[in-house]
C-alpha positions, 0 to 999 in steps of 0.5 A, spaced: 352 554 135 359 552 135 357 547 140 352 543 135 358 543 131 362 540 137 358 535 138 357 533 131 365 533 131 365 527 137 361 524 134 366 522 128 368 516 133 363 512 133 366 510 126 373 507 130 369 505 135 365 501 131 371 499 126 375 496 131 370 492 134 370 488 127 378 488 127 377 485 133 371 479 132 374 478 126 381 477 127 379 473 132 377 468 128 382 469 123 387 466 130 381 461 131 381 458 124 389 458 123 393 459 129 399 458 127 398 466 124 398 468 130 402 472 130 402 475 124 394 477 125 396 481 131 400 484 129 396 487 123 390 487 127 394 492 132 397 497 127 390 498 125 387 499 131 392 505 132 390 507 125 383 507 127 384 511 133 388 517 130 382 518 127 377 518 133 383 522 136 383 526 131 374 529 130 375 530 139 381 535 137 376 538 132 370 539 136 375 541 143 377 546 137 370 547 135 369 550 142 375 554 145 377 556 138 371 559 134 367 558 141 371 565 143 369 569 135 363 572 135 
């Protein structure tokens, strides 16, 4: 049963992956429209991608905890 929970927790990686893809597309479009603001847009995009990636890592950690910590009980 813990494998099902771990699989569901690992699905949390899909959201940040999609979000980073949308972020990259929108930021490249914004840089194309306004090349003078490329540095500011790039910096903000990197910070936002790091936040989204942190959520993906958190989802993987929760899945691993479900396997190794809860798997030993019961």
